N, C-alpha and C positions, 0 to 999 in steps of 0.2 A: 465574450469575456476573454481577457488576456490569458488567464489560467487555462481555459479550455483549449485555446489554440496554440499554446506553448509547444516548442519543439522537443520537449522532454516530458516524460511521464510525471504527473503531479498527482499525488494521492494524499488525501487528508483523512484523519481519523478523529473521532471524538474521545472523550476521557475514558470510555469503556472499550476503546480499540475498534469501534465500528466505523466502517468507511462512510465518510460524508462528502468526500470530493474525489472525483475520478475523471481526469480530463481525457480528451480525445486521443492523446498519445498513449496513455495507459490502456485505453480500450483497444487501440490498434495493436499494441504489443501483446496483450494478453488474450485478445479476442472476446473479452467479457465487456458488455456494455455497462455504462454507469448504472442503469436501472437494475442490472443483474447483481451488482456488488454492493450498492448502497444499503447500509443497515447491517451488513454482514461483518463478522469479526475478521479483520485482515489477517492476523497471525494464525488464528485457528483454521481458517478456510483456504488461505492462499499462499502460505509459507510452508515449505517442506519441514519435516520434523528435525532435520539436521540444523536448520537455521532458526527455528522458532525461539529458542531461549535468547540468542543474541539479538534478534530483531525486537523481541519483547523488552529486553533490557534497554535498548536504545530509545524505544518509545516511552517506557516508564521514566527514564531520565529526562526526556524532553518534557513530559508532563509535569515534572518537578522543577522545570526551569533550567536544567543542566543542558547547555548547548552541546550539540554533537557536530563534528565535522561531517562532510558529505559521507553518506553511508549507503552502500549499494547492497541489495539483497535480491535473491531470485524469487520471482513470483511464479506460481503455477499459471499456465495458460489453460484454455478450455480443454485442450487435449492432454492435460496433466503433464505437460513438459515444463522445463524451467528455462 
């Protein structure tokens, strides 16, 4: 699939914030496989406390249909690095 082989991390979440898409680039960068993250809450489990509120606000706005420009945020890797 095109999403899986894209040269950028692509992460999808459902309306509850749970990961439902995690492409190969996201897996490479974070060292978490799709199987390890799917179904887990992205903000609660993979975003540092410093960025949780900002990331959650962007996701909440997106779910309400408010378009956001490109938004970068740090994800924890398996080694708990950002």
